[in-house]
C-alpha positions in Angstrom: 67.7 159.6 -16.4 70.1 162.6 -17.2 73.8 161.8 -17.9 76.1 162.9 -15.1 80.0 163.6 -15.2 81.6 160.1 -15.5 84.4 159.2 -12.9 88.0 159.2 -14.1 89.0 156.4 -16.4 92.0 154.2 -16.0 93.8 156.2 -18.6 93.3 159.5 -16.5 94.6 157.6 -13.4 97.7 156.3 -15.6 98.3 159.8 -16.7 98.6 161.0 -13.2 101.0 158.4 -12.4 103.2 158.9 -15.4 103.3 162.8 -14.6 104.3 162.0 -11.0 107.0 159.5 -12.3 108.5 162.3 -14.6 108.5 164.7 -11.8 110.2 162.4 -9.4 113.0 161.4 -12.3 113.5 165.1 -12.9 114.1 165.6 -9.3 116.6 162.6 -9.1 118.4 163.7 -12.1 118.6 167.1 -10.8 120.1 165.8 -7.6 122.6 163.7 -9.3 123.9 166.7 -11.3 124.2 168.6 -8.1 126.3 165.8 -6.4 128.5 165.6 -9.4 129.4 169.2 -9.2 130.1 169.0 -5.3 131.9 165.6 -5.4 134.2 166.3 -8.5 137.3 165.1 -6.6 135.6 161.5 -5.7 136.0 159.7 -9.0 134.5 156.5 -7.5 131.3 158.4 -6.6 131.2 160.3 -9.8 131.3 156.8 -11.7 128.3 155.7 -9.6 126.5 158.9 -10.4 127.0 158.4 -14.0 125.2 155.1 -13.8 122.4 156.7 -12.0 122.2 159.3 -14.8 122.3 156.6 -17.6 119.3 154.6 -15.5 117.6 157.9 -15.2 117.8 158.7 -19.0 116.5 155.3 -19.8 113.5 155.5 -17.4 112.7 159.0 -19.0 112.5 157.4 -22.3 110.2 154.6 -21.0 108.0 157.4 -19.3 107.9 159.2 -22.5 106.7 156.0 -24.3 104.1 155.4 -21.7 102.8 159.0 -22.1 102.4 158.4 -25.9 100.4 155.3 -25.2 98.2 157.1 -22.6 97.6 159.9 -25.1 96.5 157.3 -27.8 94.5 155.5 -25.1 92.6 158.8 -24.3 91.9 159.5 -28.0 90.3 156.0 -28.2 88.4 156.7 -25.0 86.9 159.9 -26.2 85.1 158.2 -29.2 82.1 155.9 -29.2 83.2 152.8 -31.0 79.8 152.0 -32.5 79.0 155.3 -34.2 82.3 157.2 -34.3 81.1 160.4 -32.8 82.2 161.7 -29.2 81.4 159.6 -26.3 79.9 160.7 -22.9 83.2 161.5 -21.4 84.3 163.6 -24.4 81.1 165.4 -24.4 81.4 166.6 -20.7 85.0 167.7 -21.3 83.9 169.6 -24.5 80.7 170.8 -22.7 82.3 172.3 -19.6 84.8 174.3 -21.6 81.9 175.7 -23.9 79.8 176.4 -20.7 82.8 178.3 -19.3 82.8 180.9 -22.1 80.7 183.8 -21.7 78.5 183.4 -24.9 75.3 182.0 -25.9 75.1 178.3 -25.7 72.3 175.7 -26.5 72.0 171.9 -26.1 69.7 169.4 -27.7 69.0 165.9 -26.4 67.8 163.4 -29.0 66.1 160.2 -28.2 64.9 157.7 -30.8 61.3 156.7 -30.5 60.5 153.1 -29.6 64.1 152.1 -30.5 63.5 149.1 -28.1 60.9 147.7 -30.4 63.6 147.8 -33.2 65.9 145.8 -31.2 63.2 143.4 -29.9 62.0 142.8 -33.5 65.1 142.7 -35.5 67.9 142.1 -33.2 70.7 144.3 -31.8 73.0 144.1 -35.0 70.0 145.8 -36.9 69.7 148.2 -34.0 73.4 149.1 -34.4 72.8 149.7 -38.1 70.0 152.0 -37.2 72.2 154.0 -34.7 75.0 154.4 -37.2 72.5 155.7 -39.8 71.0 158.2 -37.3 74.5 159.6 -36.6 75.3 159.7 -40.3 72.2 161.8 -41.0 72.7 164.1 -38.0 76.2 164.8 -38.9 75.1 166.2 -42.3 72.5 168.4 -40.7 74.6 170.1 -38.0 76.7 173.3 -38.0 80.5 173.5 -38.2 81.7 173.7 -34.6 78.7 171.9 -33.2 79.5 168.7 -31.2 77.3 165.5 -31.6 77.9 162.8 -28.9 76.4 159.5 -27.9 75.5 159.6 -24.2 74.0 155.9 -23.9 71.9 153.6 -25.9 69.8 155.5 -28.3 70.3 158.8 -26.5 72.5 161.6 -28.2 73.4 165.1 -27.3 74.2 168.0 -29.5 76.1 171.0 -28.2 75.6 174.3 -30.0 78.1 176.9 -29.0 77.2 180.5 -29.9 73.6 179.4 -30.9 70.5 181.2 -29.8 67.3 179.2 -29.0 65.9 179.9 -32.4 68.9 178.6 -34.2 68.8 175.4 -32.0 65.3 174.9 -32.6 65.8 175.1 -36.4 68.8 172.7 -36.1 66.7 170.2 -34.1 63.8 170.4 -36.6 66.1 169.9 -39.5 67.6 166.6 -37.7 64.1 165.5 -37.0 63.0 165.9 -40.6 66.3 164.2 -41.8 65.0 161.1 -40.0 61.3 161.2 -40.8 61.7 162.0 -44.5 63.2 158.6 -45.4 63.4 155.1 -43.8 66.7 153.7 -42.8 68.2 150.9 -45.1 69.3 147.9 -42.9 70.1 144.3 -43.2 66.4 143.7 -42.3 65.2 145.9 -44.9 63.7 149.5 -44.7 63.0 150.7 -41.2 61.1 153.9 -40.3 62.9 155.7 -37.5 61.6 158.9 -35.7 63.0 160.7 -32.8 62.0 163.3 -30.1 64.2 166.1 -29.3 64.6 168.7 -26.5 66.2 172.0 -26.7 67.6 174.2 -23.8 69.3 177.4 -23.9 71.7 178.6 -21.0 70.6 181.7 -19.3 71.4 183.5 -16.0 69.8 180.8 -14.1 71.5 177.9 -15.5 74.0 177.0 -12.7 76.1 174.6 -14.8 76.2 172.1 -17.7 74.2 169.5 -15.7 71.5 172.0 -15.3 71.5 172.7 -19.0 71.3 168.9 -19.7 68.6 168.4 -17.3 66.6 171.2 -19.0 66.9 169.8 -22.4 66.0 166.4 -20.8 62.7 167.7 -19.5 62.1 169.2 -23.0 62.8 165.9 -24.7 60.4 164.0 -22.5 57.7 166.7 -23.2 58.2 165.8 -26.8 57.6 162.1 -26.0 54.4 162.9 -24.1 53.0 164.9 -26.8 53.3 162.3 -29.4 57.0 161.6 -30.3 58.8 162.7 -33.5 58.6 166.3 -32.1 60.9 169.1 -31.0 60.2 170.7 -27.7 
């Protein structure tokens, strides 16, 4: 199953709320300033308006603090906590920006071969060690400006802005070789890990980022069907 754009997160919704609160506060403070000018000869009202301005300033500070926390939460929400690479949501945000640029764009889907067997045999802790090792090797094999992200489980995606299909195929083969060449060191000992990779290039018929993902997904499953540990 190919990945689809995730729904808004609580931090996204909270950011919308804080923005609306800041806009409402600005309107209230502006109205208070206008009344202060119009009612300059009413000291008792001016004093009340002064209290409103002070309360508004305090609320503005609270909103600013909340905005900082929302920004921090968004940063945390964009990173896969296990591997440290971009997560699914961050990938879609980056990918949609890249797709909007009129320039070559390729995408590679990476899926570990028989990863379930590793989990079933050695347990999920060892499986997590394998995932972290895969990411570490892949990061050493990609170009500056490429984005590696974890979509789900043992499925990863690599976005290659400005890359032709030939370049993307070369990068994919390099990543495949990095996994095949040497077993992964884990707490359960050495484990041989391979992966299948599917490459897709954006062309005039590629409607959107989702279509590019689906093309890479089809290629990746073709690599699985023809024996695994392959690039298609």
